[in-house]
Each structure stands twice: as structure tokens, then as C-alpha cells.
N, C-alpha and C positions, 0 to 999 in steps of 0.2 A: 191396256192404256186407258180404255174408257172408264173401267172400274176405279182406277186411280184418280181419275178426274172428279169423281163424286165422293172420295174418301173424306175430304174436309167437311162437306155437307152432311155425311153420314155420321162423323164423329161429333159434330155439333149437336145432331138429333139423338145421340145415343144408340145409333143403329149399326149393327156389324155386317160388314160386307165381305163376302168369301168368294174366291174364284177357283174354278177347277179348269184349267186350261193346259192340255198336253203340250210338252215342249216340242214334239215333232209333228205339229199340224202342218198339213200340206199347204201349199200356196192357194189362195182363193182368188178367183177372177171375178170382182164385183166392183160396183161404184164405192170406192173407199169412203168417200165423204157421206154418202147416204147411209152406208152401214154403220159408220161411226155415229151419225146423228140418231139413227134408230136405237142403238144400244145406249147411248147416253140418255136418251128420253126414257126408255124402259127402266134403267138403273135409277135415275133422278126420281121418277115417279115411285118406284118401289121404296126408296128412302123417305120420300115426302109423305107417304101414306102409311108408313110403318110406326108403331108406337116406339117410344124409348125402350130399349132392350130388344127390339125386333131384329130381323135378319133379312138380308137381300143376298141372294146367291146367283152367280152367273157359272154356267157350265157350258164349255164348247166340246162337242163331239164331231167326229169326222170319220167317214170310211172313203172308199175309193171314189165315189161319186158325189156325196153330199156332205155339207157341213151345217150342223145344227147349233144354233145359239139359244140357250135355255135361260131365262131369267125368272127367279121364283122369289117371292117375298112374303113376309107375314103381315102384310097390310090389309086394309078392310076389303079390298077387292072391288069388283063392279057389280052392282045390283043386277039381277037377271033382266029386268026391262031395259037396261042400258046396253046390253051385249049387242043387239042388232046394229047399234049406231057406231060400233068400233070400225075404224078405217074410214069413216065418212068424213069429208072435210067440214 
């Protein structure tokens, strides 16, 4: 659902969005609003900083105890000096 929300933005920028989400994912017990906002932010940033022809990929993996959301993009990335500030308000 989150990937679908950014498809128009991606299409306008010439960025391809792909998803790998298994159909048989287990139910997740989490704050739906917060998780949705995090994924939308990651996907939107990936689209925003990717060049035309770039790609944004979201993968969901799960096992019996964990669920992993992986967002990868071909954007410019974050310069090493900026990495310590990630997650700081």
C-alpha cells in the first residue's frame, strides 16, 4: 500500500518502484500509523533522490519471530559525515 502511494511521484520523476512482498506474510503487531509513515518516508526519499531512470525497491522478509522491511534505492545516499545524525530530531 505504501509503495502504491508514491507511484505517481515516481512516475513523474522517471523512477521505477518494485516490490517483493510475499503473499503469505504473518500478521504483524505494530503501530500501523507509525510503520506506514516510516515506509512512506523511506520510499519518498528514495524517489526524491534517485535520478531519472533510477530504481527504488522494497522487500519484506519474515520468519517466525521477525519481519524485516528493506528499502533500497539508486539515489545519491548520505555522505559519511551525516550518518551519525540519522534518527536525531
